[in-house]
C-alpha positions as CSV (number, residue, x, y, z in Angstrom):
1,M,15.6,11.3,4.1
2,N,13.8,9.1,1.6
3,K,11.3,6.6,2.9
4,L,12.4,3.0,2.9
5,I,10.8,1.0,0.1
6,V,9.7,-2.5,1.1
7,A,9.1,-5.0,-1.8
8,P,7.7,-8.4,-0.9
9,S,8.7,-11.1,-3.3
10,I,6.0,-13.2,-4.8
11,L,8.3,-16.1,-5.2
12,S,7.7,-17.0,-1.5
13,A,3.9,-16.7,-1.8
14,D,1.5,-19.6,-2.0
15,F,1.0,-19.9,-5.8
16,T,-2.4,-21.4,-5.3
17,D,-3.6,-18.2,-3.7
18,L,-1.8,-15.3,-5.5
19,Q,-4.9,-13.1,-5.1
20,G,-4.6,-13.5,-1.4
21,A,-0.8,-12.8,-1.5
22,L,-1.5,-9.5,-3.4
23,A,-4.2,-8.6,-0.8
24,M,-1.6,-9.3,2.0
25,I,0.9,-7.0,0.3
26,E,-1.6,-4.2,-0.2
27,K,-2.9,-4.5,3.4
28,S,0.7,-4.3,4.7
29,E,1.2,-1.0,2.9
30,A,4.4,-2.3,1.3
31,D,5.6,-0.2,-1.6
32,W,6.4,-2.5,-4.5
33,V,5.7,-6.0,-5.6
34,H,8.9,-8.0,-6.5
35,L,8.6,-10.6,-9.2
36,D,11.5,-13.1,-9.6
37,V,11.7,-14.5,-13.2
38,M,13.8,-17.6,-13.3
39,D,14.7,-19.6,-16.4
40,G,16.2,-22.8,-15.0
41,H,19.6,-21.8,-16.5
42,F,21.0,-18.7,-14.9
43,V,19.5,-20.1,-11.6
44,P,18.3,-23.7,-11.1
45,P,14.6,-23.2,-10.6
46,I,12.0,-22.1,-13.1
47,S,9.4,-19.7,-11.7
48,F,7.1,-17.8,-14.1
49,G,6.9,-15.5,-17.1
50,T,5.1,-12.6,-18.7
51,K,1.6,-13.9,-18.0
52,M,2.2,-13.7,-14.2
53,V,3.3,-10.1,-14.6
54,S,0.4,-9.3,-16.9
55,D,-2.1,-10.8,-14.5
56,F,-0.6,-8.8,-11.6
57,R,-0.7,-5.7,-13.6
58,K,-4.5,-6.0,-14.1
59,R,-5.1,-6.4,-10.4
60,C,-2.4,-4.3,-8.7
61,K,-1.7,-0.6,-8.6
62,L,1.6,-0.9,-6.9
63,P,4.8,-0.7,-8.9
64,L,5.9,-4.1,-10.3
65,D,9.6,-4.7,-9.7
66,V,10.6,-7.5,-12.2
67,H,13.9,-9.2,-11.5
68,L,15.2,-11.2,-14.5
69,M,17.3,-14.0,-13.2
70,V,17.7,-15.3,-16.8
71,E,20.4,-15.8,-19.4
72,Q,20.3,-13.3,-22.3
73,P,17.9,-10.9,-20.5
74,E,18.0,-8.5,-23.4
75,R,15.7,-11.0,-25.3
76,M,13.0,-10.5,-22.8
77,V,13.0,-6.8,-22.1
78,V,10.2,-5.8,-24.5
79,D,7.9,-8.7,-23.5
80,F,8.1,-7.8,-19.8
81,A,7.7,-4.1,-20.5
82,E,4.6,-4.8,-22.5
83,A,3.3,-7.1,-19.7
84,G,3.3,-4.2,-17.3
85,A,6.6,-4.2,-15.4
86,D,7.5,-0.8,-14.0
87,L,11.1,-1.6,-13.2
88,I,13.2,-4.3,-15.0
89,T,16.4,-5.5,-13.4
90,F,18.8,-7.9,-15.1
91,H,22.0,-9.5,-13.9
92,A,25.4,-8.2,-14.9
93,E,26.7,-11.8,-15.0
94,A,24.1,-12.7,-17.6
95,C,24.5,-9.8,-20.1
96,V,27.5,-8.9,-22.3
97,H,26.1,-5.6,-23.5
98,M,24.8,-4.0,-20.3
99,H,24.5,-0.5,-21.6
100,R,22.5,-1.6,-24.6
101,T,20.1,-3.5,-22.4
102,V,19.6,-0.6,-20.1
103,E,18.9,1.6,-23.1
104,A,16.3,-1.0,-24.4
105,I,14.6,-0.9,-21.0
106,H,14.5,2.9,-21.0
107,S,13.3,3.0,-24.6
108,S,10.4,0.8,-23.4
109,G,9.4,3.5,-20.9
110,K,10.6,1.5,-17.9
111,S,13.1,2.0,-15.1
112,A,16.3,-0.1,-15.4
113,G,18.1,-2.0,-12.7
114,I,21.3,-4.0,-12.6
115,S,21.9,-6.8,-10.2
116,I,25.0,-8.7,-9.0
117,V,25.3,-12.0,-7.2
118,P,27.4,-12.4,-4.0
119,S,30.6,-13.3,-5.8
120,T,30.5,-10.3,-8.2
121,P,32.4,-7.2,-7.1
122,I,30.9,-3.7,-7.4
123,S,33.8,-2.8,-9.7
124,S,32.1,-4.9,-12.5
125,V,29.2,-2.4,-12.7
126,V,30.9,1.0,-12.0
127,E,30.7,2.0,-15.7
128,I,27.0,1.4,-15.9
129,L,26.0,3.2,-12.7
130,P,25.4,6.6,-14.4
131,F,22.7,4.9,-16.6
132,V,20.7,2.8,-14.2
133,D,17.9,3.6,-11.8
134,L,18.6,0.9,-9.3
135,V,21.4,-1.5,-8.3
136,L,20.2,-4.8,-6.7
137,V,22.8,-6.4,-4.4
138,M,22.0,-10.1,-3.9
139,T,22.7,-11.0,-0.3
140,V,22.2,-14.7,-0.9
141,N,23.1,-16.9,-3.8
142,P,20.0,-16.5,-6.1
143,G,17.5,-19.2,-6.8
144,Y,15.8,-20.2,-3.6
145,G,14.0,-18.5,-0.9
146,G,14.6,-18.8,2.8
147,Q,18.4,-18.6,2.7
148,K,20.6,-17.0,5.4
149,L,21.8,-13.5,4.7
150,L,25.5,-13.3,3.6
151,E,26.8,-10.5,5.8
152,F,29.9,-9.7,3.6
153,C,27.5,-8.6,0.8
154,L,26.4,-5.6,2.9
155,R,29.8,-4.0,2.4
156,K,28.7,-3.6,-1.3
157,V,25.9,-1.4,-0.2
158,Q,28.3,0.9,1.6
159,Q,30.6,0.9,-1.5
160,L,27.6,1.9,-3.6
161,Q,26.6,4.6,-1.2
162,D,30.1,6.0,-1.6
163,L,30.1,5.8,-5.4
164,R,26.7,7.4,-5.6
165,R,27.9,10.3,-3.5
166,S,31.2,10.8,-5.3
167,M,29.7,10.4,-8.8
168,K,26.7,12.6,-7.9
169,L,24.2,10.0,-9.0
170,S,20.7,9.1,-7.8
171,F,20.2,5.4,-8.4
172,K,18.4,3.4,-5.6
173,I,20.2,0.6,-3.8
174,S,18.3,-2.6,-3.1
175,I,19.1,-5.8,-1.3
176,D,17.5,-9.2,-1.8
177,G,18.0,-12.3,0.3
178,G,17.8,-13.1,4.0
179,V,15.9,-9.9,4.9
180,S,13.9,-10.4,8.1
181,A,13.2,-8.8,11.4
182,R,16.1,-10.8,12.8
183,T,18.6,-9.4,10.3
184,M,17.5,-5.8,10.5
185,P,20.2,-4.8,13.0
186,L,22.8,-5.8,10.3
187,I,20.9,-4.1,7.5
188,V,19.9,-0.8,9.0
189,P,23.4,0.6,9.5
190,V,24.2,0.4,5.7
191,R,20.9,2.0,4.8
192,P,19.8,0.4,1.5
193,D,16.8,2.2,-0.2
194,V,14.9,-0.9,-1.0
195,L,14.4,-4.2,0.9
196,V,13.2,-7.2,-1.0
197,M,11.6,-9.6,1.4
198,G,10.2,-13.1,0.7
199,S,9.6,-15.9,3.2
200,A,9.9,-13.5,6.2
201,F,7.0,-11.5,4.8
202,F,4.7,-14.4,3.7
203,E,5.4,-16.5,6.8
204,S,5.0,-13.7,9.2
205,P,2.0,-13.9,11.6
206,D,1.5,-10.1,11.1
207,P,2.9,-8.7,7.9
208,V,1.4,-5.3,8.6
209,A,3.4,-5.0,11.8
210,L,6.5,-6.4,10.1
211,V,6.5,-3.7,7.4
212,Q,5.7,-1.0,9.9
213,D,8.6,-2.1,12.2
214,M,11.0,-2.1,9.3
215,Q,10.0,1.4,8.3
216,A,10.3,2.6,11.9
217,A,13.8,1.1,12.2
218,F,15.0,3.1,9.3
219,A,13.1,6.3,10.3
220,T,14.7,6.3,13.8
221,S,18.2,5.2,12.9
222,P,20.8,8.0,12.5
223,V,22.1,8.6,9.0
224,C,25.8,8.1,8.9
């Protein structure tokens, strides 16, 4: 059984102390750093761009998981690859030519992910599954941290598990939104490979224990 990957999201960190946020992630022994890039169009807020990724790359040895919540993500692939992203995930809803964009990411030497919002069905990305390294299921409507997990989205994780098995593929399945110690009893049974965690991580009094508890919950839960 593969180890659960925990990816704290910088969007929920204190932007006046990003060095402290990175130190917290590294101390917790989380696996990836998740960076949400928002353009103010695909989602309402504007977050940050390539400089943030580049600065993190200089100071961080962990994989940088860049999530492009932007319109026309294909325009930004090369810039974020050059900035130091290890994995670049874009939204199916924002991209007409998904396969072309995945190939552009791979041509840049990076892993490619596809993401879907809660209202988008898994059927919309079935054709691209053989080509991606990760599928990110949004379990909240993207844009703002601290939202409540939408339980119906967890069915998509199960659907992806079935498709991965039947198609004999190896992409990772990630969920993002409302992940916390409180929602773990809902999440563990569907067994995603990656948990993106924002406010629950940075507001925790003990992020080290939080990550350890999540790892333990998956390690001791039976595989269905």
